[in-house]
C-alpha positions, 0 to 999 in steps of 0.5 A: 545174744546168748550162745543158744541164739547163734547160728553156726556161722562166725563173721570176722569184722576187720578194720579195712575200709567199707565204702558200700556197707550196704553191700555187705549187710546183705550177707549178714544173718540173724544169729551170727557170731560176730568178732570185731578186730581192733578197728574193725569195732568202727564198722559195727554200728553202721553194719548193725552188727554189735560184736560178741567178741572183740579181739585186738591189740588196740594199736589202731582203735581205742580199747572200749573197755566194755562189758562185751568179752574182750581178748587183749593181744600184744602189739608184737606177735606173730598173728595179725588180729585178724588171723587170731580172730580166725583161730579163735572162731575155729577154736570155738567150733564154727565151721562156716565163716564170713570175712568182712572189712578184710580187703583194704589199702594194705596189700600185705594184710589183704593177701594174709587175709585171702590166705586165711581161706586155705587155713580155714579149708585145712581145719575142715571150715569153709570161708567167704570174703566180702568186700566193696567189689566182690565175693572171694572164695576157695574152691578145691577138688572134690568140691560140688561144682562152684556156681556163678549166676549171670547177675554177676558181671564177671568172675575169675579164677586165680591160682595162689596155691600151686598148680590147679589141674582138671579145671572145668568151666561150663555155661560161661563165655570162656569155657574150659574143659580139663584145663591147668592154671598155674600161678605163673600164668593167670589167664582165667580172669574176667570171665562171665556166666552166659545170659540167663545161665549159671556157670559151673566151675570144678576143680580136678586137682588143687585149689583156686580162688574164685572171685565173683565181681558184685552187681554194680561193682564193675560200673562203679569201678569204671567210673572211679578210674 
């Protein structure tokens, strides 16, 4: 693909397992600029998302030595491959990011990738993480209301960056008005939009993670327990 055919969105493909590729491919768009991080290359074929750029130290996947633009990183470095890829996407002018293969068995890497949503917002960008079970985004004071329709079985709000104040939830089983959520008391978990309605969430001060559980994912999770 040539640069003129790219949309304004950057897709970062990490190396975490993707056991339900159909859930992920539903979020891909024609013209996405795709960056595969190291072992994220193993997902390119099944997702139908060939990379425009490869980034990695190749400690977990063999360097393909292809004609695709590749940034080879040292193994000993401060940034993970995924963090570097996000920085590179910002550097190239993208404002909209989708991260897949970013949440997996390594809790440390998963948490670092979740906090990338904050880095993106700090740089005037927006990001969405999609895994086998959920969509994850950061909602902030001053944003338009975040929406969750009743096709999602559950949604949760999680405070990760200090206290969030003036939190409002409308159109949900458990509404809130001018509430406060702190990292020390996470009570806004497993809420539900009312049947046939769309829940609206706003934040007056601070930031919250909004996690929407994908349709079918809750049932699959209960069957695996």
